[in-house]
N, C-alpha and C positions, 0 to 999 in steps of 0.2 A: 770668433766662435762664441765668446761670452754673450755677445749682444744678439746672437741669432742671425748674423750676416749671412745672406744666401747668395750674394753676387760673387763675382771673381775677387780674389784677394786684392786689397788695395796696394797700390804701388806709389812711388814718388810722383808719378805723373797723373795718377787718378784720384788720390785722396782729397785734393782740394774740391773737385767737383762733387764728390760724395758728401763732404761736409757742407758745401753750398746747398745742395738739394735738401739736406736734413734741416738746415737753418730756415729754409723757405717754408718748411712744413710744421714748424714748432709754434706754439703759442708764446709770443714774446713776453707777455706779462709773467708767465710761469717761469721763464728763464731768469728774469730779474729776481723773482722771489727765491729761486733756488740758489743763485750765486751771491746774493746780498750778504749772507753771514760770513762769506770768505773774503769780502772786500774791506779795505781800510775805510774807516768812517769818513775820511775826508775826500773819498773818490766822488767825482761828479758822475752820477748815474745817467745823466743825459748823454754822456759819451758812449755808453754801452747800448748801442743800437744795432739792429740787424744790418742796416746799410753800412755802418762802420766795420762790422765784422766781415761782411761780404767784400768790402773794399780791401781789407787786409789779406783776404784770400786771393786777391788779384783778379778782379773782374767785376 
């Protein structure tokens, strides 16, 4: 409700596809800028890719 979600409520079997669709429509450079302050300085930002996250979602 907070985000203005208009579709059916997410379930254990549907949330991955919803996140996947959202990831495909975001500007990846903006994502990196947004999360950088929360990451350890030693993290390899080259690992934080859209493809890696999509892979973690299973598909």
